[in-house]
Residue, then its C-alpha position, 0 to 999 in steps of 0.5 A: m895921042p893924050p892918054t885916057l881914063a878906063s872906060e869904067s871911070r865916069l867923069l860926066s853926068e847928065a848936068d855936064r854940056c858941051d862947050r860948043c852947042g850945049a847938048q849933054a857932054f859925053i867927051v872931056a878933054v882936058f889941057d894944061v890950063g883947063q879943060l872942054a866937055f864935048c857932044a859925042h858930035h863935036g868931039r868927034r869932029y874936033s878929034a884930031a886937035l884935041a888928040t895933039a893938043a890935050v893932055l887927056v881925053h876921057d870919052e865916054s861916047d859909048l853911052v849915047t843912045g838911038q844911033 
């Protein structure tokens, strides 16, 4: 499992968008050659693959409201 940043560290803003669908990004996965941002939905959907491939996964999906 890749390391994560402390939950109080915020990397993403409202301007950051999911690379899959364009919704607000709450998860960023960092790889050796770049990074991808995901909304909470797509971050959960791809979480197993991200856990094995990413160098670091930062998850701010606890900020999602209305669920």
